[in-house]
C-alpha positions in Angstrom: -37.6 11.6 22.0 -35.2 12.6 19.3 -36.7 14.3 16.4 -35.7 13.1 12.6 -35.8 15.5 9.5 -37.0 13.6 6.6 -37.2 14.1 2.9 -39.6 12.0 0.9 -41.7 11.7 -2.2 -45.5 11.2 -2.2 -48.1 10.8 -5.0 -48.3 14.8 -5.1 -44.7 15.4 -5.5 -41.6 15.8 -3.2 -41.8 16.8 0.6 -39.9 17.3 3.6 -40.4 17.7 7.3 -39.9 16.5 10.8 -41.4 13.2 12.8 -40.3 12.4 16.2 -39.7 8.3 17.1 -37.5 6.1 19.0 -35.3 5.5 15.8 -34.6 5.9 12.7 -36.1 2.7 11.6 -39.7 3.7 13.4 -39.5 6.7 12.2 -39.2 5.5 8.3 -42.3 3.1 9.3 -44.4 5.9 10.4 -43.7 8.0 7.5 -44.5 4.7 5.4 -48.1 4.6 7.2 -48.4 7.9 5.8 -47.9 7.3 2.4 -44.5 9.2 2.2 -41.5 7.4 0.6 -38.1 8.6 2.4 -35.4 9.7 0.1 -33.2 11.0 3.5 -33.3 10.5 6.9 -31.9 12.2 9.7 -31.4 12.8 13.3 -31.6 16.3 14.1 -28.1 17.8 15.3 -29.8 19.1 18.5 -30.6 15.4 20.0 -26.8 14.6 19.6 -24.0 14.9 21.9 -21.9 17.7 19.4 -19.6 19.3 22.9 -17.2 16.0 22.9 -13.7 17.2 21.5 -12.6 15.0 17.7 -9.7 13.1 18.8 -7.7 10.3 16.8 -6.6 10.1 13.6 -6.2 7.9 10.3 -5.8 4.2 10.7 -4.8 2.3 7.6 -7.1 0.3 5.6 -6.0 -2.9 6.8 -6.3 -2.4 10.6 -9.7 -0.8 10.1 -11.1 -4.1 8.4 -9.6 -6.5 11.1 -11.2 -4.3 13.6 -14.3 -4.2 11.9 -14.5 -7.3 10.7 -13.7 -8.8 14.4 -16.7 -6.4 15.7 -19.0 -8.2 13.2 -18.3 -11.6 14.2 -18.3 -11.0 17.9 -21.6 -8.9 17.7 -23.0 -12.2 15.8 -22.0 -14.2 18.7 -23.9 -12.1 21.6 -21.5 -10.4 23.3 -22.6 -6.9 24.7 -21.4 -4.6 23.2 -19.5 -2.1 25.4 -17.6 -5.9 26.4 -17.2 -6.1 22.4 -15.3 -2.5 22.3 -13.0 -3.2 25.1 -11.3 -6.4 23.6 -11.1 -4.9 20.3 -9.4 -1.7 22.6 -6.9 -4.6 23.9 -6.3 -6.0 20.7 -5.5 -3.4 18.2 -2.5 -3.1 17.0 -2.8 0.6 15.7 -2.4 3.0 19.0 -4.8 5.2 17.5 -7.6 3.0 16.9 -7.1 1.3 20.7 -7.2 4.7 21.8 -10.1 5.8 20.2 -11.7 2.8 20.9 -11.5 2.8 24.7 -13.1 6.5 24.4 -15.7 4.8 22.4 -16.6 2.0 24.9 -16.8 4.8 27.6 -19.1 6.9 25.5 -21.1 3.5 25.0 -20.9 2.6 28.5 -22.5 6.3 29.7 -25.6 5.8 27.5 -24.4 6.9 24.0 -25.3 5.3 20.9 -22.5 3.4 19.0 -23.2 6.1 16.0 -23.4 9.0 18.2 -20.0 7.8 19.9 -18.2 6.9 16.9 -19.3 10.3 15.4 -17.2 11.8 18.2 -13.8 10.5 16.1 -14.2 11.8 12.4 -10.6 11.6 11.3 -10.9 7.8 12.6 -14.3 7.0 11.5 -15.6 8.5 8.2 -19.0 9.2 7.4 -19.7 6.4 5.4 -18.8 3.9 8.5 -20.9 6.3 10.8 -24.3 6.1 9.0 -23.7 2.2 7.8 -23.6 1.9 11.4 -26.4 4.2 12.9 -28.7 2.3 10.1 -27.3 -1.2 11.7 -27.8 -0.3 14.9 -31.5 1.3 15.3 -32.6 -1.7 12.1 -30.9 -4.6 14.4 -28.6 -5.7 11.9 -25.2 -4.5 13.2 -23.6 -7.5 12.6 -24.6 -7.9 9.4 -23.6 -3.9 8.5 -20.5 -4.3 9.8 -19.6 -7.5 7.7 -20.6 -5.7 4.8 -18.3 -2.6 5.6 -15.3 -4.8 6.6 -15.7 -6.0 2.7 -15.8 -2.9 1.3 -12.6 -1.7 3.5 -10.7 -4.5 2.1 -11.9 -4.2 -1.1 -11.2 -0.2 -1.4 -7.8 -1.5 -0.3 -6.9 -3.6 -2.7 -8.2 -1.2 -5.4 -6.0 1.5 -3.8 -3.1 -1.0 -3.7 -3.6 -1.5 -7.4 -3.2 1.9 -8.2 0.0 2.6 -6.1 1.6 -0.6 -8.0 0.9 0.6 -11.5 2.6 4.5 -10.3 5.3 3.2 -8.3 7.2 1.2 -11.0 7.8 4.3 -13.4 7.9 7.0 -10.3 11.1 4.6 -9.3 13.0 4.3 -12.3 12.3 8.2 -13.4 13.5 9.0 -9.7 16.4 7.3 -10.0 17.2 8.0 -13.7 17.1 12.3 -13.1 19.7 11.3 -9.9 22.1 9.3 -11.9 21.6 12.2 -14.6 22.2 15.2 -11.9 25.0 13.4 -10.3 26.9 12.6 -14.0 26.3 16.5 -14.6 27.6 17.7 -11.4 30.5 15.3 -10.8 31.2 13.2 -14.5 31.0 15.9 -17.3 33.1 18.8 -15.4 36.0 16.4 -15.4 35.3 15.5 -19.1 35.4 19.4 -19.7 38.5 19.9 -18.1 39.9 17.4 -20.1 39.0 18.4 -23.6 39.6 22.2 -22.7 43.2 20.8 -22.0 43.0 19.1 -25.3 42.1 22.1 -27.4 40.5 20.1 -30.0 37.0 21.8 -31.1 34.1 19.6 -29.3 31.3 18.2 -31.6 28.0 19.8 -31.0 26.4 17.1 -28.7 29.3 17.5 -26.6 29.0 21.1 -26.0 25.6 20.9 -25.3 26.0 18.6 -22.8 28.8 20.6 -20.9 26.4 23.9 -21.4 23.9 21.9 -19.3 26.3 20.6 -17.4 27.5 24.2 -15.9 24.0 25.1 -15.6 23.6 23.1 -13.5 26.2 23.3 -11.2 26.2 26.8 -11.3 22.3 26.8 -10.3 21.8 24.0 -8.4 20.4 25.3 -5.4 18.3 27.4 -7.4 16.6 24.5 -9.2 16.0 22.6 -6.0 14.7 25.9 -4.5 12.6 26.2 -8.0 11.6 22.5 -8.0 10.4 22.4 -3.7 8.5 26.0 -4.7 6.7 23.9 -7.6 5.5 21.2 -5.8 4.3 23.3 -2.8 2.5 25.7 -5.5 1.1 22.7 -7.3 -0.5 21.5 -4.1 -1.9 24.8 -2.8 -3.5 25.4 -6.2 -4.8 21.9 -6.1 -6.5 22.6 -2.6 -8.6 25.5 -4.6 -11.9 24.3 -6.2 -10.9 25.6 -9.6 -7.4 24.1 -9.2 -8.5 21.0 -8.4 -11.5 20.6 -11.3 -8.5 21.8 -13.5 -6.1 19.1 -12.5 -8.6 16.0 -11.9 -9.9 16.8 -15.5 -6.6 16.7 -17.2 -5.6 13.5 -15.2 -8.8 11.6 -16.7 -7.6 12.6 -20.2 -4.2 11.5 -19.8 -3.6 8.5 -22.4 -3.3 5.7 -20.9 -3.7 6.6 -17.5 -6.4 8.7 -17.5 -8.4 5.1 -18.4 -6.9 3.7 -15.4 -8.0 6.9 -13.2 -11.7 6.6 -14.7 -11.9 2.9 -14.2 -10.8 3.2 -10.4 -13.1 6.0 -10.1 -16.1 3.8 -11.2 -15.1 1.0 -9.0 -15.2 3.2 -6.1 -18.5 5.4 -6.7 -20.2 2.1 -7.8 -18.9 0.2 -4.5 -19.3 2.6 -2.2 -22.6 3.7 -3.2 -23.7 0.3 -3.5 -22.5 -0.8 0.0 -24.8 2.1 1.2 -27.7 1.6 -0.6 -27.8 -2.2 1.0 -27.1 -1.5 4.1 -30.4 0.7 4.5 -28.6 4.6 3.7 -31.3 6.8 2.4 -29.9 7.4 -1.4 -29.8 10.9 -1.0 -27.3 10.3 2.1 -25.7 7.8 0.0 -24.9 10.0 -2.9 -23.3 12.7 -0.4 -21.0 10.4 1.3 -20.0 8.9 -1.9 -18.9 12.5 -3.5 -17.3 13.0 -0.4 -15.3 10.1 -1.1 -15.0 10.1 -4.9 -11.3 11.4 -4.9 -12.0 13.1 -8.5 -13.9 16.4 -8.1 -15.1 15.7 -12.2 -17.0 12.6 -10.4 -17.2 14.6 -7.3 -19.4 17.0 -9.4 -21.5 14.4 -11.5 -22.6 12.8 -8.0 -23.6 16.2 -6.2 -25.6 17.0 -9.7 -27.0 13.3 -9.6 -28.1 14.4 -5.5 -30.0 17.6 -6.8 -31.8 15.4 -9.7 -32.9 12.8 -7.3 -34.0 15.4 -4.5 -35.8 17.3 -7.0 -37.8 13.7 -8.1 -36.0 12.8 -11.1 -33.6 10.0 -12.1 -30.1 9.0 -11.3 -29.2 8.2 -14.9 -29.7 11.9 -16.6 -26.7 13.8 -14.6 -24.2 10.7 -14.5 -24.8 10.3 -18.0 -24.2 14.3 -18.8 -20.9 14.1 -16.6 -19.0 11.7 -19.6 -17.4 10.3 -17.0 -19.6 6.7 -17.0 -19.0 4.3 -19.3 -22.7 3.3 -21.3 -22.4 0.2 -19.8 -22.8 1.3 -16.1 -25.2 4.0 -16.8 -27.7 1.4 -18.5 -27.6 -1.3 -15.4 -27.7 1.5 -13.3 -31.2 2.6 -14.9 -32.1 -1.1 -14.8 -31.2 -1.4 -11.1 -33.4 1.6 -10.2 -36.8 0.6 -12.5 -36.1 -2.6 -10.8 -35.0 -2.0 -7.1 -32.1 -4.1 -7.0 -30.0 -0.8 -7.6 -27.7 -2.0 -4.6 -27.2 -5.6 -6.5 -26.5 -3.9 -9.8 -23.8 -1.6 -8.0 -22.1 -4.4 -6.5 -22.1 -6.2 -10.5 -20.3 -3.3 -11.9 -17.9 -2.8 -8.9 -16.9 -6.2 -9.5 -16.4 -6.3 -12.9 -14.6 -2.7 -12.8 -12.3 -4.2 -10.1 -11.5 -6.8 -12.6 -10.8 -4.2 -15.4 -8.6 -2.0 -12.9 -6.4 -5.8 -12.6 -6.4 -5.9 -16.5 -5.5 -2.3 -16.7 -2.6 -2.5 -14.3 -1.2 -5.4 -16.1 -1.3 -3.7 -19.6 0.6 -0.4 -18.0 3.0 -2.4 -16.8 3.6 -4.5 -20.0 3.6 -0.9 -22.0 5.7 0.8 -19.2 8.7 -1.5 -19.2 10.1 -0.8 -22.8 9.0 2.9 -22.8 10.9 3.0 -19.3 14.0 1.1 -21.3 14.0 3.4 -23.8 13.9 6.6 -21.8 16.9 5.3 -19.8 18.6 4.5 -22.8 18.1 7.6 -24.6 18.8 10.1 -21.0 21.8 8.2 -19.8 23.2 6.0 -23.1 22.6 10.2 -24.9 25.3 11.8 -22.1 27.4 9.0 -22.1 27.9 9.1 -25.8 28.3 12.9 -26.0 31.4 12.9 -23.6 33.3 10.0 -25.9 32.6 11.7 -29.3 35.6 13.5 -28.9 37.7 11.0 -27.9 36.5 8.8 -30.7 37.0 11.5 -32.9 40.7 11.9 -31.8 40.7 8.2 -31.7 40.0 8.5 -35.5 42.5 11.5 -36.2 45.3 9.6 -34.2 44.2 6.5 -36.5 45.2 8.4 -40.1 
């Protein structure tokens, strides 16, 4: 029989230990009979099949949402689990998901639980997915949990798409502008420079500066490209370190306009993830651990980990969240009310819905602000080069007119 390790609270304080039970739900019930309020519980690793290779890969959010929703519908209709997985494998658009689902179906048919079979493919099914499935499977609510999962994946994908749309416009404009400037520096301006040299006239200061920059770019173009590529790789290597990621993520949150958008996205993701996990029956400490890993920002991850430590020592969620300076006061107050009333999952879902709308408003505002800024940037950058090249010609026409 499986053995579960747990952490919980009693009238005397925090407690931890092990309990033997056929499944997670029974284990929690046994502990409640002993007047223990469970905050975290999981099956001992020795009881799980760990020898299987970790196969699979990333799957698009849209495909995963469709897979999860169809899975939920078939379970609700009463189809056997193996038959559901076989059908899903046959009709999946993703080759990765199709192959992984076939392996999961074989494992389940061989006697593994669905959660155990999914855990053998962590690249495809993350901790959030497998933990929710485990809770749903043990509680007989797999169809309900899968429905919540599909809704979570769809809303998370929509949030990600909003952020991408906000970042794509300025990135594309700046990229095109840089390409045009480099083209002018390498091919157009040298032609003007040769013509001006042949004229023998004294050039205005802006023209001389532009020609000097053009000569530098042409002479060191390969070195500039190498430095640019090296800078990208160096930044990525620095960001992979703990300290580097913390520094960069802290600076990102402080960037005007963009920082506020990233903060709202982080709050929406945190509340949506934790609310979905708690509503599905995942213990709060396990939910906080998963939420920290999926936070997407090191500052927020540290805040969630501090919150987890606070809860595990018998304290509340609110204090460490407030100390992080990431979460707005409204979010803190709603979490506090939810924790006191026992409706934390409902409050978190309401906060997530609110901040999804806030992200929409922020993206719209950002786009309306970026459009005139991009026009000014293009006018100053490219227009400045054109004017600098035509100043000597204007000067020559003026002299000839006299």
